[in-house]
C-alpha positions as CSV (number, residue, x, y, z in Angstrom):
1,M,270.2,152.2,146.3
2,P,270.0,149.2,148.6
3,P,273.0,147.0,148.5
4,P,272.6,144.0,146.1
5,S,273.1,140.4,146.9
6,V,276.7,140.3,145.7
7,N,276.8,136.5,145.8
8,S,273.7,136.0,143.7
9,D,274.0,134.4,140.3
10,S,270.9,136.2,139.0
11,L,271.7,139.4,137.0
12,L,268.3,140.8,138.2
13,Q,269.6,140.8,141.8
14,H,272.4,143.2,140.9
15,R,270.6,146.5,140.7
16,S,273.4,148.5,139.4
17,F,273.6,146.1,136.4
18,V,269.9,146.4,135.9
19,A,270.2,150.2,135.9
20,F,273.2,149.9,133.5
21,W,271.2,147.6,131.1
22,I,268.3,150.1,131.1
23,A,270.7,152.9,130.3
24,R,272.3,150.9,127.6
25,A,269.0,149.9,126.0
26,S,267.6,153.5,126.3
27,S,270.6,155.2,124.7
28,S,270.9,152.5,122.0
29,F,267.3,152.8,121.0
30,G,267.6,156.6,121.0
31,F,270.7,156.5,118.7
32,Q,269.1,154.0,116.3
33,M,266.0,156.2,116.0
34,L,268.2,159.2,115.6
35,T,270.1,157.7,112.8
36,I,266.9,157.0,110.8
37,A,265.6,160.5,111.4
38,V,268.9,162.3,110.5
39,S,269.4,160.3,107.3
40,W,265.9,160.7,106.0
41,Q,265.7,164.4,106.9
42,V,269.0,165.2,105.3
43,Y,268.1,163.4,102.1
44,S,264.7,165.1,102.1
45,L,266.4,168.5,102.5
46,T,269.0,168.0,99.8
47,G,268.3,164.9,97.7
48,R,272.0,164.4,97.3
49,A,273.9,161.1,98.0
50,F,276.9,163.2,98.9
51,D,275.2,164.5,102.0
52,L,274.4,161.0,103.2
53,G,278.2,160.3,103.0
54,L,278.8,163.4,105.1
55,I,276.6,161.9,107.9
56,G,279.2,159.1,108.2
57,L,282.1,161.6,107.9
58,V,281.0,163.8,110.8
59,Q,280.8,160.7,113.0
60,F,284.1,159.3,111.7
61,F,286.4,162.2,112.6
62,P,285.5,162.5,116.3
63,S,285.8,158.7,116.8
64,V,289.3,158.7,115.4
65,A,290.6,162.0,116.7
66,L,289.3,161.5,120.3
67,A,289.8,157.7,120.7
68,L,293.1,158.0,122.7
69,V,291.9,161.0,124.6
70,A,288.7,159.3,125.6
71,G,290.6,156.2,126.7
72,H,292.9,158.4,128.9
73,V,289.9,160.2,130.4
74,A,288.2,156.8,131.2
75,D,291.4,155.7,133.1
76,Q,291.8,159.0,135.0
77,F,288.3,160.1,136.0
78,D,285.1,158.7,137.5
79,R,283.6,156.8,134.5
80,R,280.1,157.4,135.7
81,R,280.5,161.1,135.6
82,V,282.1,161.0,132.2
83,V,279.1,159.0,130.8
84,V,276.5,161.2,132.5
85,L,278.1,164.4,131.2
86,A,278.5,163.1,127.7
87,Q,275.0,161.7,127.4
88,F,273.6,164.9,128.9
89,I,275.3,166.9,126.1
90,E,274.0,164.4,123.5
91,G,270.4,164.7,124.9
92,L,270.6,168.5,124.7
93,A,271.8,168.4,121.1
94,I,269.0,166.1,120.1
95,F,266.4,168.3,121.8
96,A,267.9,171.2,119.9
97,L,267.3,169.3,116.6
98,A,263.7,168.8,117.7
99,A,263.2,172.4,118.5
100,L,264.8,173.7,115.3
101,T,262.8,171.2,113.2
102,L,259.6,172.2,114.8
103,T,260.2,175.9,114.2
104,Q,261.4,175.2,110.7
105,H,264.9,176.7,111.3
106,V,266.7,173.7,110.1
107,N,268.9,172.9,107.1
108,E,271.5,170.3,106.3
109,I,274.3,172.3,107.9
110,V,272.5,172.6,111.2
111,V,271.7,168.9,111.2
112,L,275.2,167.9,110.4
113,G,276.6,170.4,112.9
114,L,274.5,169.1,115.8
115,L,275.3,165.5,114.7
116,F,279.0,166.4,115.0
117,V,278.4,167.6,118.6
118,I,276.6,164.4,119.4
119,S,279.5,162.4,117.8
120,V,282.1,164.2,119.9
121,A,280.2,163.4,123.1
122,K,279.6,159.9,122.0
123,A,283.3,159.4,121.3
124,M,284.2,160.6,124.8
125,E,281.4,158.4,126.3
126,G,282.3,155.1,124.7
127,P,285.4,153.9,126.6
128,S,284.0,154.9,130.0
129,L,280.7,153.2,129.3
130,L,282.2,149.9,128.2
131,S,284.8,149.9,131.0
132,M,282.2,150.2,133.8
133,L,280.6,146.8,133.3
134,P,283.2,144.6,135.1
135,A,282.7,146.7,138.3
136,L,278.9,146.1,138.4
137,V,278.7,142.3,138.8
138,P,280.9,139.5,140.3
139,P,283.5,138.1,137.9
140,K,281.9,134.7,137.6
141,I,278.8,136.1,135.9
142,L,280.5,138.8,133.9
143,P,280.2,136.8,130.6
144,R,276.5,136.6,131.1
145,A,276.3,140.3,131.8
146,M,278.3,141.0,128.6
147,A,275.9,138.8,126.6
148,A,272.9,140.6,128.1
149,N,274.5,143.9,127.3
150,S,274.9,142.8,123.7
151,V,271.3,141.7,123.5
152,A,270.3,145.3,124.4
153,G,272.3,146.6,121.5
154,Q,271.0,144.0,119.0
155,A,267.4,144.6,120.1
156,A,267.8,148.3,119.6
157,G,269.3,147.7,116.1
158,M,266.4,145.4,115.3
159,V,263.5,147.4,116.6
160,G,264.8,151.0,116.9
161,P,265.0,151.8,113.2
162,A,261.5,150.5,112.5
163,I,260.1,152.6,115.4
164,G,262.0,155.6,114.2
165,G,260.7,155.2,110.7
166,L,257.1,154.9,111.9
167,L,257.4,157.9,114.2
168,Y,258.9,159.9,111.4
169,I,255.4,159.9,109.8
170,A,254.4,162.4,112.5
171,G,257.5,164.5,111.8
172,A,261.2,164.4,112.4
173,Q,260.7,166.6,115.5
174,V,258.7,163.8,117.2
175,V,261.5,161.3,116.6
176,Y,264.1,163.7,118.0
177,A,262.0,164.5,121.1
178,I,261.6,160.9,122.0
179,C,265.3,160.2,121.3
180,G,266.2,163.0,123.7
181,L,263.9,161.7,126.3
182,L,265.6,158.2,126.0
183,Y,269.0,159.8,126.5
184,F,267.9,161.5,129.7
185,I,266.5,158.2,131.0
186,S,270.0,156.8,130.4
187,V,271.5,159.7,132.3
188,L,269.3,159.1,135.2
189,M,270.1,155.4,135.3
190,V,273.9,155.9,135.0
191,S,273.8,158.5,137.8
192,R,272.3,155.8,140.2
193,L,275.0,153.2,139.6
194,R,277.0,151.9,142.5
195,Y,280.1,149.7,141.9
196,E,280.0,146.2,143.4
197,Q,283.6,145.4,142.5
198,A,286.6,147.6,142.8
199,P,287.4,149.2,139.5
200,P,290.6,148.0,137.9
201,R,293.8,149.8,138.8
202,R,294.1,152.9,136.6
203,V,297.3,153.1,134.6
204,P,298.1,156.4,132.8
205,A,297.8,156.2,129.0
206,T,301.2,156.7,127.3
207,F,302.6,156.2,123.9
208,K,304.6,153.3,125.3
209,T,301.5,151.4,126.3
210,L,299.7,152.2,123.1
211,F,302.6,151.0,120.9
212,A,302.7,147.8,122.9
213,G,299.3,146.9,121.6
214,I,300.2,147.8,118.1
215,S,303.4,145.8,118.3
216,F,301.6,142.8,119.6
217,I,299.1,142.9,116.7
218,R,301.8,143.3,114.1
219,N,303.7,140.3,115.5
220,R,300.6,138.0,115.5
221,P,299.5,137.2,111.9
222,D,296.1,135.7,112.9
223,V,295.2,138.8,115.0
224,L,296.4,141.2,112.3
225,G,294.5,139.2,109.7
226,V,291.1,139.2,111.5
227,I,291.4,142.9,112.5
228,S,292.4,144.1,109.0
229,L,289.8,141.8,107.4
230,D,287.1,143.4,109.5
231,L,288.4,146.9,108.6
232,F,288.3,146.4,104.8
233,A,285.1,144.3,104.7
234,V,283.1,146.9,106.6
235,L,284.8,149.7,104.7
236,L,283.7,148.3,101.3
237,G,280.4,146.8,102.5
238,G,278.8,150.0,103.7
239,A,275.7,149.8,101.6
240,T,273.4,150.5,104.5
241,A,274.4,154.2,104.3
242,L,272.5,154.3,101.0
243,L,269.3,152.9,102.4
244,P,267.4,156.2,102.1
245,I,268.2,156.3,98.3
246,F,267.2,152.6,97.8
247,A,264.0,153.0,99.9
248,H,262.9,156.2,98.2
249,D,264.2,156.0,94.6
250,I,264.5,152.2,93.9
251,L,262.1,150.4,96.1
252,H,259.5,153.3,96.2
253,T,258.7,153.0,99.9
254,G,258.5,155.6,102.7
255,P,260.1,156.0,106.2
256,W,258.4,152.9,107.5
257,G,260.0,150.9,104.7
258,L,263.4,152.5,105.5
259,G,263.0,151.5,109.1
260,I,262.3,147.9,108.2
261,L,265.3,147.8,105.8
262,R,267.5,149.3,108.5
263,G,266.3,146.8,111.0
264,A,266.6,143.7,108.8
265,P,270.4,143.1,109.3
266,A,269.9,143.3,113.1
267,V,267.1,140.7,112.9
268,G,269.4,138.3,111.1
269,A,272.3,139.1,113.5
270,L,270.1,138.5,116.5
271,L,268.7,135.2,115.4
272,V,272.2,133.9,114.3
273,G,273.6,135.2,117.6
274,F,271.0,133.1,119.6
275,W,272.0,130.1,117.5
276,L,275.7,130.6,118.1
277,S,275.1,130.9,121.8
278,R,273.8,127.3,121.8
279,R,276.3,125.8,119.3
280,A,280.0,125.8,119.6
281,L,282.2,126.3,116.6
282,S,284.8,123.6,117.0
283,R,286.3,123.0,113.5
284,N,287.4,124.9,110.5
285,V,286.8,128.3,112.1
286,G,289.1,130.0,109.7
287,M,287.3,128.9,106.6
288,I,283.9,129.5,108.3
289,M,285.0,133.1,109.0
290,F,286.1,133.6,105.4
291,A,282.9,132.0,104.0
292,A,280.8,134.2,106.2
293,V,282.6,137.4,105.0
294,A,282.1,136.2,101.4
295,G,278.4,135.6,102.2
296,F,278.3,139.2,103.4
297,G,279.6,140.3,100.1
298,V,277.2,138.2,98.1
299,A,274.3,139.5,100.1
300,T,275.4,143.0,99.5
301,I,275.4,142.4,95.7
302,I,271.9,140.9,95.8
303,F,270.7,143.9,97.7
304,A,272.3,146.2,95.2
305,L,270.6,144.5,92.2
306,S,267.2,144.0,93.8
307,N,264.2,146.2,93.0
308,M,261.7,144.3,95.1
309,L,261.2,145.2,98.8
310,W,260.9,141.6,100.0
311,L,264.1,140.5,98.3
312,S,266.0,143.5,99.6
313,I,264.8,142.7,103.1
314,L,265.9,139.1,102.8
315,A,269.3,140.1,101.4
316,L,269.9,142.5,104.4
317,F,268.6,139.8,106.8
318,A,271.3,137.4,105.4
319,L,273.9,140.2,105.5
320,G,273.3,140.6,109.2
321,G,273.5,136.9,109.8
322,F,276.7,136.4,108.0
323,D,278.2,139.5,109.7
324,M,277.3,138.0,113.1
325,I,279.1,134.7,112.3
326,S,282.3,136.5,111.2
327,M,282.1,138.9,114.1
328,V,281.8,136.2,116.7
329,I,284.8,134.3,115.3
330,R,286.9,137.4,114.8
331,G,286.2,138.7,118.3
332,S,286.9,135.3,119.9
333,L,290.2,134.9,118.0
334,V,291.4,138.3,119.1
335,Q,290.5,137.7,122.7
336,L,291.8,134.1,123.0
337,D,295.1,134.9,121.1
338,T,295.8,137.9,123.4
339,P,297.3,137.4,126.9
340,D,295.2,138.9,129.7
341,D,297.7,141.7,130.5
342,M,297.5,142.8,126.8
343,R,293.8,142.6,126.2
344,G,293.0,146.2,127.1
345,R,295.6,147.7,124.8
346,V,294.9,145.3,121.9
347,S,291.1,146.0,122.3
348,A,291.7,149.7,122.3
349,V,293.6,149.5,118.9
350,N,291.0,147.0,117.6
351,S,288.1,149.3,118.6
352,I,289.6,152.2,116.6
353,F,289.4,150.1,113.4
354,I,286.0,148.6,114.1
355,N,284.2,151.7,115.4
356,T,285.6,154.1,112.7
357,S,285.4,151.8,109.7
358,N,281.6,151.9,109.8
359,Q,281.5,155.7,109.5
360,L,284.3,155.8,106.9
361,G,282.5,153.0,105.0
362,E,279.3,155.2,105.0
363,F,281.4,158.1,103.6
364,E,282.9,155.9,100.9
365,S,279.5,154.6,99.9
366,G,278.1,158.1,99.7
367,M,280.9,159.4,97.6
368,L,280.8,156.4,95.2
369,A,277.0,156.7,94.9
370,A,277.4,160.4,94.0
371,W,279.8,159.5,91.2
372,L,278.4,156.2,90.0
373,G,274.8,156.0,91.4
374,A,273.5,154.0,94.3
375,V,273.2,150.6,92.6
376,P,276.7,150.5,91.1
377,A,278.2,151.8,94.4
378,A,276.6,149.1,96.5
379,A,277.5,146.4,93.9
380,V,281.1,147.5,93.7
381,G,281.3,147.3,97.5
382,G,280.0,143.7,97.5
383,I,282.5,142.7,94.8
384,G,285.3,144.5,96.7
385,T,284.5,142.5,99.8
386,L,284.8,139.2,97.8
387,V,288.2,140.4,96.4
388,V,289.4,141.2,99.9
389,V,288.4,137.7,101.1
390,A,290.4,136.1,98.3
391,L,293.4,138.3,99.0
392,W,293.3,137.7,102.8
393,M,293.0,133.9,102.3
394,K,296.3,134.0,100.3
395,M,298.1,136.6,102.6
396,F,297.1,134.8,105.9
397,P,297.4,131.0,105.2
398,G,297.6,130.3,108.9
399,L,294.3,132.0,109.5
400,R,292.8,130.1,106.6
401,R,293.9,126.8,108.1
402,R,292.8,127.7,111.6
403,Q,290.7,124.8,113.1
404,R,289.8,126.0,116.6
405,L,289.1,129.3,118.3
406,E,291.6,128.4,121.0
407,N,295.2,128.6,120.1
408,D,298.5,128.2,122.0
409,P,300.2,131.5,121.5
410,P,303.9,131.5,121.0
411,N,306.2,132.8,123.6
412,T,306.4,136.3,122.2
413,E,307.2,139.0,124.7
414,I,305.9,142.5,124.0
415,V,307.5,145.2,126.1
416,A,304.7,147.0,128.1
């Protein structure tokens, strides 16, 4: 690969970043399409809400059990090789799903088993993939590179499910085959990356460094408040795991409708994200965050009670928009309240809660739907989110009164 113009402010002039962005977009689109195909196929095979909950569970366990191991691997080995190996395994597992579906040798155990393999590889891939970005562009344009990287993920969340739903009409094996191809495109792109900046000094992961991050979060009420609020709000508001049931049994639509429903939150998040990128939040950020999480809960309740496709789409659209507002505020508060030398460890702890609460929330929703039915389960989740907001406003008064994203941290020393 020819050397890039390292002094250029244009992201397109940094070819390693372009390759990284293509890899990120390809794997993100592949995963979003895979999620649609797996959920619809499993529900078609069994017709049980319990099995939809298992989809979340088989993704949850690897992301928790391997989080610290994956972080240690990212700090000790070439991150490019880690990502290439992990995505290669994911691609092979997806192609296996395609072949077994085509030959009609597939059942829910096979699907969940291969999804577990994919989840293990994805858990090992995550820290290395995210840690590569600062080495691909100059520091002065890193924020723009991170924003462009986020756009790839949001675009995949917006369009990928709809494409997956439409392709599912031709058969699950078609969706799986295209997903596998996208993953191998990502493998090719990552293998061509060349670092422009020296990677950060690698520090061995130890219990001491891990507990420093936990101690810091425990001693900062605002940081603890936003991280725990995100955990419980996502845990209770996991109604999207029940979308196949709502699409098939309540809204009486097919895979194309499921794809639109799955993509609606991403559309709302993407549009609100563009708006937030042009408008700074300068006052009452604490109350705005709580209001956004409450709006997320209300939108969940509306979705649960709706039996009209257009209203359900609007509710999910609003849900995604409210989630983006709270996510931007929560993420900014955590980063700005954390000293630079602590951000890696705090982010590692934070990512465990964020990345796993989605899967655990899906499991919780599936279990509750199996006991109560899909509509009561989703409604209870929305109501639970509103209860959490009320409790957190009382438990974290400083966070409720927070005016600005920026804050002068107290002189609290955490032993590294």
